[in-house]
VEXDO-156197 format. One record per residue (C-alpha): x, y, z; residue number from 1. Coordinates in Angstrom, 1 decimal, decimal comma. Example, Ala and Ser with C-alpha at 12.3 -4.5 7.8 and 13.67 -1.06 7.14 Angstrom:
// residues 2
<site c1="12,3" c2="-4,5" c3="7,8" pos="1"/>
<site c1="13,7" c2="-1,1" c3="7,1" pos="2"/>
END
This chain:
// residues 386
<site c1="0,0" c2="0,0" c3="0,0" pos="1"/>
<site c1="2,8" c2="2,5" c3="0,9" pos="2"/>
<site c1="4,4" c2="1,7" c3="-2,5" pos="3"/>
<site c1="1,5" c2="3,5" c3="-4,2" pos="4"/>
<site c1="2,3" c2="6,8" c3="-2,5" pos="5"/>
<site c1="5,2" c2="9,0" c3="-3,6" pos="6"/>
<site c1="6,4" c2="11,8" c3="-1,5" pos="7"/>
<site c1="6,0" c2="15,1" c3="-3,4" pos="8"/>
<site c1="9,6" c2="16,1" c3="-2,5" pos="9"/>
<site c1="11,0" c2="13,0" c3="-4,2" pos="10"/>
<site c1="12,7" c2="13,3" c3="-7,6" pos="11"/>
<site c1="14,9" c2="11,1" c3="-9,8" pos="12"/>
<site c1="18,1" c2="12,1" c3="-8,1" pos="13"/>
<site c1="16,8" c2="11,3" c3="-4,6" pos="14"/>
<site c1="15,3" c2="8,0" c3="-5,9" pos="15"/>
<site c1="18,8" c2="7,0" c3="-7,2" pos="16"/>
<site c1="20,2" c2="8,0" c3="-3,9" pos="17"/>
<site c1="17,6" c2="5,9" c3="-2,0" pos="18"/>
<site c1="18,5" c2="2,8" c3="-4,1" pos="19"/>
<site c1="22,2" c2="3,3" c3="-3,3" pos="20"/>
<site c1="21,6" c2="3,8" c3="0,4" pos="21"/>
<site c1="19,4" c2="0,7" c3="0,5" pos="22"/>
<site c1="22,1" c2="-1,4" c3="-1,1" pos="23"/>
<site c1="24,8" c2="0,0" c3="1,1" pos="24"/>
<site c1="22,9" c2="-0,7" c3="4,3" pos="25"/>
<site c1="22,1" c2="-4,3" c3="3,3" pos="26"/>
<site c1="25,7" c2="-5,0" c3="2,4" pos="27"/>
<site c1="27,6" c2="-3,1" c3="5,0" pos="28"/>
<site c1="25,3" c2="-2,6" c3="8,1" pos="29"/>
<site c1="22,6" c2="-5,2" c3="8,3" pos="30"/>
<site c1="25,0" c2="-8,2" c3="8,6" pos="31"/>
<site c1="26,6" c2="-6,6" c3="11,6" pos="32"/>
<site c1="23,5" c2="-5,5" c3="13,5" pos="33"/>
<site c1="23,4" c2="-8,5" c3="15,9" pos="34"/>
<site c1="27,1" c2="-7,9" c3="16,8" pos="35"/>
<site c1="26,6" c2="-4,2" c3="17,3" pos="36"/>
<site c1="23,5" c2="-4,8" c3="19,6" pos="37"/>
<site c1="25,5" c2="-7,2" c3="21,7" pos="38"/>
<site c1="28,5" c2="-5,0" c3="22,1" pos="39"/>
<site c1="26,5" c2="-1,8" c3="22,6" pos="40"/>
<site c1="28,0" c2="0,3" c3="19,8" pos="41"/>
<site c1="28,6" c2="0,5" c3="16,1" pos="42"/>
<site c1="32,1" c2="-0,3" c3="14,9" pos="43"/>
<site c1="34,2" c2="2,7" c3="14,1" pos="44"/>
<site c1="34,9" c2="1,2" c3="10,6" pos="45"/>
<site c1="31,2" c2="1,7" c3="9,8" pos="46"/>
<site c1="31,5" c2="5,4" c3="10,1" pos="47"/>
<site c1="34,5" c2="5,5" c3="7,7" pos="48"/>
<site c1="32,6" c2="3,3" c3="5,2" pos="49"/>
<site c1="29,5" c2="5,5" c3="5,5" pos="50"/>
<site c1="31,7" c2="8,5" c3="4,9" pos="51"/>
<site c1="33,4" c2="6,9" c3="1,9" pos="52"/>
<site c1="29,9" c2="6,1" c3="0,5" pos="53"/>
<site c1="28,8" c2="9,7" c3="0,9" pos="54"/>
<site c1="26,2" c2="9,0" c3="3,6" pos="55"/>
<site c1="27,5" c2="11,5" c3="6,1" pos="56"/>
<site c1="26,8" c2="15,3" c3="6,1" pos="57"/>
<site c1="24,6" c2="14,9" c3="3,0" pos="58"/>
<site c1="23,1" c2="18,4" c3="3,5" pos="59"/>
<site c1="26,4" c2="20,2" c3="4,2" pos="60"/>
<site c1="27,9" c2="22,3" c3="1,4" pos="61"/>
<site c1="30,3" c2="20,4" c3="-0,8" pos="62"/>
<site c1="33,0" c2="23,1" c3="-0,2" pos="63"/>
<site c1="33,3" c2="21,7" c3="3,3" pos="64"/>
<site c1="33,3" c2="18,0" c3="2,2" pos="65"/>
<site c1="29,5" c2="17,5" c3="2,4" pos="66"/>
<site c1="27,1" c2="16,2" c3="-0,1" pos="67"/>
<site c1="25,8" c2="19,7" c3="-1,1" pos="68"/>
<site c1="22,2" c2="18,6" c3="-0,6" pos="69"/>
<site c1="19,4" c2="19,7" c3="1,7" pos="70"/>
<site c1="17,0" c2="18,2" c3="4,2" pos="71"/>
<site c1="15,4" c2="16,0" c3="1,6" pos="72"/>
<site c1="18,6" c2="14,1" c3="1,3" pos="73"/>
<site c1="18,7" c2="13,7" c3="5,1" pos="74"/>
<site c1="15,1" c2="12,4" c3="4,9" pos="75"/>
<site c1="16,1" c2="9,6" c3="2,6" pos="76"/>
<site c1="18,9" c2="8,5" c3="5,0" pos="77"/>
<site c1="16,6" c2="8,7" c3="8,1" pos="78"/>
<site c1="13,9" c2="6,6" c3="6,3" pos="79"/>
<site c1="16,2" c2="4,0" c3="4,9" pos="80"/>
<site c1="18,0" c2="3,5" c3="8,3" pos="81"/>
<site c1="14,6" c2="3,0" c3="9,9" pos="82"/>
<site c1="13,3" c2="0,6" c3="7,2" pos="83"/>
<site c1="16,5" c2="-1,5" c3="7,6" pos="84"/>
<site c1="16,1" c2="-1,4" c3="11,4" pos="85"/>
<site c1="19,5" c2="0,2" c3="11,9" pos="86"/>
<site c1="19,0" c2="1,8" c3="15,3" pos="87"/>
<site c1="22,6" c2="2,2" c3="16,5" pos="88"/>
<site c1="24,1" c2="4,4" c3="13,8" pos="89"/>
<site c1="23,7" c2="8,0" c3="15,2" pos="90"/>
<site c1="23,9" c2="9,8" c3="11,9" pos="91"/>
<site c1="20,8" c2="11,9" c3="12,7" pos="92"/>
<site c1="22,8" c2="13,6" c3="15,5" pos="93"/>
<site c1="26,1" c2="13,6" c3="13,7" pos="94"/>
<site c1="25,0" c2="14,9" c3="10,3" pos="95"/>
<site c1="21,6" c2="16,3" c3="10,9" pos="96"/>
<site c1="22,3" c2="18,2" c3="14,1" pos="97"/>
<site c1="26,0" c2="18,7" c3="15,1" pos="98"/>
<site c1="27,2" c2="19,4" c3="11,6" pos="99"/>
<site c1="24,5" c2="22,0" c3="11,1" pos="100"/>
<site c1="25,4" c2="23,9" c3="14,2" pos="101"/>
<site c1="28,9" c2="24,2" c3="12,8" pos="102"/>
<site c1="27,7" c2="25,0" c3="9,3" pos="103"/>
<site c1="25,2" c2="27,6" c3="10,6" pos="104"/>
<site c1="27,2" c2="29,3" c3="13,3" pos="105"/>
<site c1="30,9" c2="28,3" c3="12,8" pos="106"/>
<site c1="33,5" c2="30,6" c3="11,4" pos="107"/>
<site c1="35,1" c2="29,7" c3="8,1" pos="108"/>
<site c1="38,1" c2="28,3" c3="9,9" pos="109"/>
<site c1="35,9" c2="26,1" c3="12,2" pos="110"/>
<site c1="34,0" c2="24,8" c3="9,2" pos="111"/>
<site c1="37,2" c2="23,9" c3="7,3" pos="112"/>
<site c1="38,6" c2="22,3" c3="10,4" pos="113"/>
<site c1="35,7" c2="20,1" c3="11,4" pos="114"/>
<site c1="33,2" c2="19,5" c3="8,7" pos="115"/>
<site c1="35,4" c2="17,7" c3="6,1" pos="116"/>
<site c1="36,4" c2="15,2" c3="8,8" pos="117"/>
<site c1="32,8" c2="14,7" c3="9,9" pos="118"/>
<site c1="31,9" c2="14,0" c3="6,3" pos="119"/>
<site c1="34,6" c2="11,4" c3="5,9" pos="120"/>
<site c1="33,7" c2="9,7" c3="9,3" pos="121"/>
<site c1="37,1" c2="10,6" c3="10,8" pos="122"/>
<site c1="35,3" c2="12,7" c3="13,4" pos="123"/>
<site c1="32,1" c2="11,5" c3="15,0" pos="124"/>
<site c1="29,9" c2="14,2" c3="16,4" pos="125"/>
<site c1="27,7" c2="14,4" c3="19,5" pos="126"/>
<site c1="25,8" c2="17,1" c3="21,3" pos="127"/>
<site c1="25,8" c2="17,5" c3="25,1" pos="128"/>
<site c1="22,5" c2="19,1" c3="26,2" pos="129"/>
<site c1="20,9" c2="17,0" c3="28,9" pos="130"/>
<site c1="22,2" c2="17,0" c3="32,5" pos="131"/>
<site c1="21,2" c2="14,7" c3="35,4" pos="132"/>
<site c1="18,9" c2="17,3" c3="36,8" pos="133"/>
<site c1="18,0" c2="19,2" c3="33,6" pos="134"/>
<site c1="16,2" c2="17,7" c3="30,6" pos="135"/>
<site c1="14,0" c2="19,8" c3="28,3" pos="136"/>
<site c1="14,6" c2="23,0" c3="30,4" pos="137"/>
<site c1="17,8" c2="24,0" c3="28,6" pos="138"/>
<site c1="17,9" c2="27,5" c3="30,2" pos="139"/>
<site c1="18,6" c2="25,8" c3="33,5" pos="140"/>
<site c1="21,8" c2="23,9" c3="32,5" pos="141"/>
<site c1="24,5" c2="24,1" c3="35,2" pos="142"/>
<site c1="27,6" c2="23,1" c3="33,2" pos="143"/>
<site c1="29,8" c2="26,2" c3="33,3" pos="144"/>
<site c1="32,4" c2="27,7" c3="31,0" pos="145"/>
<site c1="34,5" c2="30,5" c3="32,5" pos="146"/>
<site c1="36,8" c2="32,5" c3="30,3" pos="147"/>
<site c1="40,5" c2="32,3" c3="31,4" pos="148"/>
<site c1="42,8" c2="34,1" c3="28,9" pos="149"/>
<site c1="42,6" c2="32,2" c3="25,6" pos="150"/>
<site c1="40,6" c2="29,3" c3="27,0" pos="151"/>
<site c1="37,3" c2="28,5" c3="28,6" pos="152"/>
<site c1="37,4" c2="26,3" c3="31,7" pos="153"/>
<site c1="34,5" c2="23,8" c3="31,7" pos="154"/>
<site c1="32,9" c2="22,2" c3="34,7" pos="155"/>
<site c1="29,9" c2="20,0" c3="34,9" pos="156"/>
<site c1="28,2" c2="16,8" c3="33,9" pos="157"/>
<site c1="26,2" c2="15,8" c3="30,9" pos="158"/>
<site c1="24,2" c2="12,6" c3="30,2" pos="159"/>
<site c1="22,3" c2="10,7" c3="27,5" pos="160"/>
<site c1="24,8" c2="11,6" c3="24,7" pos="161"/>
<site c1="24,0" c2="9,8" c3="21,5" pos="162"/>
<site c1="27,4" c2="8,7" c3="20,1" pos="163"/>
<site c1="28,8" c2="9,6" c3="23,5" pos="164"/>
<site c1="31,4" c2="6,8" c3="23,7" pos="165"/>
<site c1="32,6" c2="7,3" c3="20,1" pos="166"/>
<site c1="32,4" c2="11,1" c3="19,8" pos="167"/>
<site c1="35,6" c2="13,0" c3="18,8" pos="168"/>
<site c1="33,7" c2="16,3" c3="18,6" pos="169"/>
<site c1="31,1" c2="17,3" c3="21,2" pos="170"/>
<site c1="28,9" c2="20,4" c3="21,0" pos="171"/>
<site c1="28,5" c2="21,4" c3="24,7" pos="172"/>
<site c1="25,6" c2="23,5" c3="25,9" pos="173"/>
<site c1="26,9" c2="25,5" c3="28,8" pos="174"/>
<site c1="26,6" c2="28,7" c3="30,8" pos="175"/>
<site c1="29,1" c2="31,4" c3="30,1" pos="176"/>
<site c1="27,1" c2="33,7" c3="32,3" pos="177"/>
<site c1="25,6" c2="32,0" c3="35,3" pos="178"/>
<site c1="23,5" c2="35,0" c3="36,3" pos="179"/>
<site c1="21,5" c2="35,0" c3="33,0" pos="180"/>
<site c1="19,2" c2="32,2" c3="31,9" pos="181"/>
<site c1="18,7" c2="32,1" c3="28,1" pos="182"/>
<site c1="21,2" c2="34,9" c3="27,5" pos="183"/>
<site c1="23,8" c2="33,1" c3="29,5" pos="184"/>
<site c1="24,0" c2="30,0" c3="27,3" pos="185"/>
<site c1="26,8" c2="29,4" c3="24,7" pos="186"/>
<site c1="27,7" c2="26,5" c3="22,5" pos="187"/>
<site c1="31,4" c2="25,3" c3="22,8" pos="188"/>
<site c1="32,9" c2="22,6" c3="20,7" pos="189"/>
<site c1="35,1" c2="20,2" c3="22,6" pos="190"/>
<site c1="37,7" c2="18,1" c3="20,6" pos="191"/>
<site c1="38,1" c2="15,0" c3="22,7" pos="192"/>
<site c1="41,6" c2="14,2" c3="21,3" pos="193"/>
<site c1="42,9" c2="17,4" c3="22,9" pos="194"/>
<site c1="41,4" c2="16,8" c3="26,4" pos="195"/>
<site c1="41,1" c2="13,0" c3="26,8" pos="196"/>
<site c1="43,8" c2="11,3" c3="28,9" pos="197"/>
<site c1="45,0" c2="14,7" c3="30,3" pos="198"/>
<site c1="42,8" c2="14,7" c3="33,4" pos="199"/>
<site c1="39,5" c2="16,6" c3="33,9" pos="200"/>
<site c1="37,6" c2="15,1" c3="31,0" pos="201"/>
<site c1="36,1" c2="11,6" c3="31,3" pos="202"/>
<site c1="33,4" c2="9,5" c3="29,8" pos="203"/>
<site c1="31,2" c2="7,4" c3="32,1" pos="204"/>
<site c1="29,7" c2="4,0" c3="31,2" pos="205"/>
<site c1="27,9" c2="3,1" c3="28,0" pos="206"/>
<site c1="24,4" c2="3,4" c3="29,4" pos="207"/>
<site c1="22,2" c2="0,3" c3="29,3" pos="208"/>
<site c1="18,9" c2="1,2" c3="27,7" pos="209"/>
<site c1="15,5" c2="-0,4" c3="27,1" pos="210"/>
<site c1="15,9" c2="-0,2" c3="23,4" pos="211"/>
<site c1="18,4" c2="1,2" c3="20,8" pos="212"/>
<site c1="20,8" c2="-1,5" c3="22,0" pos="213"/>
<site c1="23,5" c2="-0,8" c3="19,3" pos="214"/>
<site c1="23,6" c2="2,9" c3="20,0" pos="215"/>
<site c1="26,3" c2="4,1" c3="22,4" pos="216"/>
<site c1="24,7" c2="6,5" c3="24,9" pos="217"/>
<site c1="27,1" c2="8,0" c3="27,4" pos="218"/>
<site c1="27,5" c2="10,4" c3="30,3" pos="219"/>
<site c1="30,5" c2="12,8" c3="30,3" pos="220"/>
<site c1="32,2" c2="14,8" c3="33,0" pos="221"/>
<site c1="34,2" c2="18,1" c3="32,9" pos="222"/>
<site c1="36,5" c2="19,0" c3="35,8" pos="223"/>
<site c1="38,4" c2="22,2" c3="35,0" pos="224"/>
<site c1="38,7" c2="21,2" c3="31,3" pos="225"/>
<site c1="40,5" c2="23,8" c3="29,3" pos="226"/>
<site c1="39,1" c2="24,4" c3="25,8" pos="227"/>
<site c1="40,4" c2="27,0" c3="23,3" pos="228"/>
<site c1="38,2" c2="30,2" c3="23,4" pos="229"/>
<site c1="38,1" c2="30,0" c3="19,6" pos="230"/>
<site c1="36,0" c2="26,9" c3="19,8" pos="231"/>
<site c1="32,9" c2="28,9" c3="20,8" pos="232"/>
<site c1="30,2" c2="29,0" c3="18,1" pos="233"/>
<site c1="28,8" c2="32,2" c3="16,8" pos="234"/>
<site c1="31,9" c2="34,3" c3="17,6" pos="235"/>
<site c1="30,9" c2="35,3" c3="21,1" pos="236"/>
<site c1="29,1" c2="34,4" c3="24,3" pos="237"/>
<site c1="25,4" c2="34,3" c3="25,0" pos="238"/>
<site c1="24,2" c2="33,2" c3="21,6" pos="239"/>
<site c1="23,6" c2="29,5" c3="22,4" pos="240"/>
<site c1="20,0" c2="29,5" c3="23,3" pos="241"/>
<site c1="19,0" c2="31,3" c3="20,1" pos="242"/>
<site c1="21,1" c2="28,9" c3="18,1" pos="243"/>
<site c1="19,4" c2="25,9" c3="19,8" pos="244"/>
<site c1="16,0" c2="27,2" c3="19,1" pos="245"/>
<site c1="16,8" c2="27,8" c3="15,4" pos="246"/>
<site c1="18,0" c2="24,3" c3="14,9" pos="247"/>
<site c1="15,5" c2="22,4" c3="17,0" pos="248"/>
<site c1="12,8" c2="22,3" c3="14,3" pos="249"/>
<site c1="15,2" c2="20,2" c3="12,1" pos="250"/>
<site c1="16,1" c2="17,9" c3="15,0" pos="251"/>
<site c1="12,4" c2="17,3" c3="15,7" pos="252"/>
<site c1="11,6" c2="16,7" c3="12,1" pos="253"/>
<site c1="14,4" c2="14,1" c3="11,9" pos="254"/>
<site c1="12,6" c2="12,3" c3="14,8" pos="255"/>
<site c1="9,2" c2="12,6" c3="13,1" pos="256"/>
<site c1="10,6" c2="11,3" c3="9,8" pos="257"/>
<site c1="12,0" c2="8,2" c3="11,6" pos="258"/>
<site c1="8,7" c2="7,7" c3="13,3" pos="259"/>
<site c1="6,9" c2="7,7" c3="9,9" pos="260"/>
<site c1="9,3" c2="5,1" c3="8,5" pos="261"/>
<site c1="9,0" c2="3,0" c3="11,7" pos="262"/>
<site c1="5,2" c2="2,9" c3="11,4" pos="263"/>
<site c1="5,4" c2="1,9" c3="7,7" pos="264"/>
<site c1="7,9" c2="-0,8" c3="8,5" pos="265"/>
<site c1="5,8" c2="-2,2" c3="11,4" pos="266"/>
<site c1="2,7" c2="-2,3" c3="9,2" pos="267"/>
<site c1="4,5" c2="-4,1" c3="6,4" pos="268"/>
<site c1="5,8" c2="-6,7" c3="8,7" pos="269"/>
<site c1="2,4" c2="-7,2" c3="10,3" pos="270"/>
<site c1="0,6" c2="-7,4" c3="7,0" pos="271"/>
<site c1="2,9" c2="-10,1" c3="5,8" pos="272"/>
<site c1="2,4" c2="-12,0" c3="9,0" pos="273"/>
<site c1="-1,4" c2="-11,9" c3="9,2" pos="274"/>
<site c1="-1,6" c2="-13,1" c3="5,6" pos="275"/>
<site c1="0,4" c2="-16,3" c3="6,5" pos="276"/>
<site c1="-0,6" c2="-17,0" c3="10,1" pos="277"/>
<site c1="-3,8" c2="-19,0" c3="10,7" pos="278"/>
<site c1="-6,2" c2="-19,3" c3="13,6" pos="279"/>
<site c1="-9,4" c2="-21,2" c3="13,9" pos="280"/>
<site c1="-9,0" c2="-22,4" c3="10,3" pos="281"/>
<site c1="-8,5" c2="-19,1" c3="8,6" pos="282"/>
<site c1="-5,9" c2="-16,4" c3="8,1" pos="283"/>
<site c1="-5,7" c2="-13,7" c3="10,8" pos="284"/>
<site c1="-6,2" c2="-11,1" c3="8,1" pos="285"/>
<site c1="-9,6" c2="-12,6" c3="7,4" pos="286"/>
<site c1="-11,0" c2="-11,6" c3="10,8" pos="287"/>
<site c1="-12,9" c2="-8,4" c3="10,6" pos="288"/>
<site c1="-11,2" c2="-7,1" c3="13,7" pos="289"/>
<site c1="-7,8" c2="-7,4" c3="12,0" pos="290"/>
<site c1="-9,1" c2="-5,7" c3="8,9" pos="291"/>
<site c1="-10,6" c2="-2,8" c3="10,8" pos="292"/>
<site c1="-7,5" c2="-2,3" c3="13,1" pos="293"/>
<site c1="-5,1" c2="-2,3" c3="10,2" pos="294"/>
<site c1="-7,3" c2="0,0" c3="8,1" pos="295"/>
<site c1="-7,2" c2="2,5" c3="11,0" pos="296"/>
<site c1="-3,5" c2="2,2" c3="11,5" pos="297"/>
<site c1="-2,7" c2="2,4" c3="7,7" pos="298"/>
<site c1="-4,8" c2="5,6" c3="7,6" pos="299"/>
<site c1="-2,9" c2="7,1" c3="10,5" pos="300"/>
<site c1="0,4" c2="6,2" c3="9,0" pos="301"/>
<site c1="-0,6" c2="7,9" c3="5,7" pos="302"/>
<site c1="-1,7" c2="11,0" c3="7,6" pos="303"/>
<site c1="1,6" c2="11,2" c3="9,4" pos="304"/>
<site c1="3,5" c2="10,7" c3="6,1" pos="305"/>
<site c1="1,6" c2="13,5" c3="4,3" pos="306"/>
<site c1="2,1" c2="15,9" c3="7,3" pos="307"/>
<site c1="5,9" c2="15,2" c3="7,6" pos="308"/>
<site c1="6,4" c2="15,4" c3="3,8" pos="309"/>
<site c1="4,8" c2="18,9" c3="3,9" pos="310"/>
<site c1="7,1" c2="19,8" c3="6,9" pos="311"/>
<site c1="10,2" c2="18,5" c3="5,0" pos="312"/>
<site c1="9,4" c2="20,7" c3="2,0" pos="313"/>
<site c1="9,0" c2="23,7" c3="4,3" pos="314"/>
<site c1="12,2" c2="23,0" c3="6,1" pos="315"/>
<site c1="14,1" c2="22,7" c3="2,8" pos="316"/>
<site c1="12,8" c2="26,2" c3="2,0" pos="317"/>
<site c1="13,7" c2="27,6" c3="5,4" pos="318"/>
<site c1="10,0" c2="28,0" c3="6,3" pos="319"/>
<site c1="9,3" c2="25,4" c3="8,9" pos="320"/>
<site c1="8,1" c2="27,2" c3="12,1" pos="321"/>
<site c1="8,7" c2="25,9" c3="15,7" pos="322"/>
<site c1="5,0" c2="25,2" c3="16,4" pos="323"/>
<site c1="4,5" c2="23,0" c3="13,3" pos="324"/>
<site c1="7,7" c2="21,1" c3="14,1" pos="325"/>
<site c1="6,5" c2="20,5" c3="17,6" pos="326"/>
<site c1="3,2" c2="19,2" c3="16,3" pos="327"/>
<site c1="5,0" c2="16,8" c3="13,9" pos="328"/>
<site c1="7,3" c2="15,5" c3="16,6" pos="329"/>
<site c1="4,7" c2="14,7" c3="19,3" pos="330"/>
<site c1="2,0" c2="13,4" c3="17,0" pos="331"/>
<site c1="4,1" c2="11,1" c3="14,9" pos="332"/>
<site c1="6,0" c2="9,6" c3="17,8" pos="333"/>
<site c1="2,8" c2="9,0" c3="19,7" pos="334"/>
<site c1="1,3" c2="7,2" c3="16,7" pos="335"/>
<site c1="4,5" c2="5,3" c3="16,2" pos="336"/>
<site c1="4,2" c2="3,9" c3="19,7" pos="337"/>
<site c1="0,5" c2="3,1" c3="19,3" pos="338"/>
<site c1="0,9" c2="1,4" c3="15,9" pos="339"/>
<site c1="3,9" c2="-0,7" c3="16,9" pos="340"/>
<site c1="2,1" c2="-1,8" c3="20,0" pos="341"/>
<site c1="-1,0" c2="-2,8" c3="18,1" pos="342"/>
<site c1="1,1" c2="-4,5" c3="15,4" pos="343"/>
<site c1="2,9" c2="-6,6" c3="18,1" pos="344"/>
<site c1="-0,4" c2="-7,8" c3="19,3" pos="345"/>
<site c1="-1,2" c2="-9,5" c3="16,0" pos="346"/>
<site c1="2,0" c2="-11,5" c3="16,4" pos="347"/>
<site c1="0,7" c2="-13,0" c3="19,7" pos="348"/>
<site c1="3,4" c2="-14,6" c3="21,8" pos="349"/>
<site c1="5,9" c2="-14,4" c3="18,9" pos="350"/>
<site c1="5,7" c2="-10,7" c3="19,0" pos="351"/>
<site c1="7,3" c2="-10,8" c3="22,5" pos="352"/>
<site c1="10,3" c2="-12,7" c3="21,2" pos="353"/>
<site c1="13,4" c2="-10,7" c3="20,4" pos="354"/>
<site c1="14,1" c2="-12,8" c3="17,4" pos="355"/>
<site c1="11,1" c2="-11,0" c3="15,7" pos="356"/>
<site c1="11,9" c2="-7,5" c3="14,5" pos="357"/>
<site c1="8,5" c2="-6,2" c3="15,8" pos="358"/>
<site c1="9,8" c2="-6,9" c3="19,4" pos="359"/>
<site c1="12,9" c2="-4,8" c3="18,9" pos="360"/>
<site c1="10,8" c2="-2,1" c3="17,2" pos="361"/>
<site c1="8,6" c2="-2,0" c3="20,3" pos="362"/>
<site c1="11,5" c2="-1,4" c3="22,6" pos="363"/>
<site c1="13,2" c2="1,1" c3="20,3" pos="364"/>
<site c1="10,0" c2="3,2" c3="19,8" pos="365"/>
<site c1="9,5" c2="4,2" c3="23,4" pos="366"/>
<site c1="12,4" c2="6,8" c3="23,5" pos="367"/>
<site c1="10,9" c2="8,7" c3="20,6" pos="368"/>
<site c1="8,3" c2="10,4" c3="22,9" pos="369"/>
<site c1="11,1" c2="11,6" c3="25,2" pos="370"/>
<site c1="14,2" c2="12,8" c3="23,4" pos="371"/>
<site c1="14,3" c2="15,9" c3="21,2" pos="372"/>
<site c1="12,0" c2="17,5" c3="23,8" pos="373"/>
<site c1="9,4" c2="15,4" c3="25,6" pos="374"/>
<site c1="6,0" c2="15,3" c3="24,0" pos="375"/>
<site c1="4,6" c2="17,1" c3="27,0" pos="376"/>
<site c1="7,0" c2="20,0" c3="26,2" pos="377"/>
<site c1="5,9" c2="19,9" c3="22,6" pos="378"/>
<site c1="2,3" c2="20,4" c3="23,6" pos="379"/>
<site c1="3,3" c2="23,3" c3="25,8" pos="380"/>
<site c1="5,1" c2="25,0" c3="22,9" pos="381"/>
<site c1="2,0" c2="24,5" c3="20,7" pos="382"/>
<site c1="-0,3" c2="25,9" c3="23,4" pos="383"/>
<site c1="1,7" c2="29,1" c3="23,6" pos="384"/>
<site c1="0,4" c2="30,0" c3="20,2" pos="385"/>
<site c1="-3,3" c2="29,2" c3="20,8" pos="386"/>
END
């Protein structure tokens, strides 16, 4: 059924790209997924192979080593990773978020220094927003950065960093002015090679999670860590909160795009299963309850897809507003959880077995309603404009 729908932003170039990405993932990533899930991280070689294949920084200008595309190219990657059930490869954070902070607010020297190596996979990016006592309330972060000559001295703790154990380049949300709230926030890039092993900077354990087993998620600690003052983004202090707000719509749409693909994947798997599985002498699909439930869920998945496609086109044109992005994030992730849960039910006891993809999808889906700003926060943002 989904094959009959074509996203309005798709064109021949993107279709060719989709085919190439599908082949790459099946050949280079899918065979290693079981290993990655057991070890809790994606092999570093995978990042280099992805860079060589042009999968990293697809929407970063070619003059800085990127693919020269736009958000539509990132959409293809997000969708194909979701269709292939590749949950550990944190390219959404690396290419869709960290690289765009550098591209949007970095100096020419910063872009030349970091972006080409991010595009090749030599540097893996992460963003340090969340703290143990601070989640969606970014104005209240306590990690501090105090100017001392040509350096900033960082102190504090961050947690839930996607790519945290692998990251070579971390965008740290910190307070350069503790008296101020939003106006006191700055974004400082930490190059781990320059601080690791010298005391002060450390990574905690690779956090054990309910889902996303192959994705390394870490906590990091700063204890008088000295970072060059030239590593601040935007050329000065106090610009971080505005920078975060400007980039969050893209982050939230990346999450929504993944949710759409996950819904479609779950429904495909379930449709195949109920056509084959029999109960009481007939296929599960032949029961009216099955037909009605799947009809409802297919409709919701199509509604989500049309909405997110419209958002993607707006974002590519620089016209996606914060409120619409918040709507897309909360609604699609809520529906993702509902649809995957109902699909699992059709598998019966087999749906609870981890050897079935639907079971892993069930565990992986739950975080979608939390990161990128919890769905409760999304509703508050929407309510401000009522």
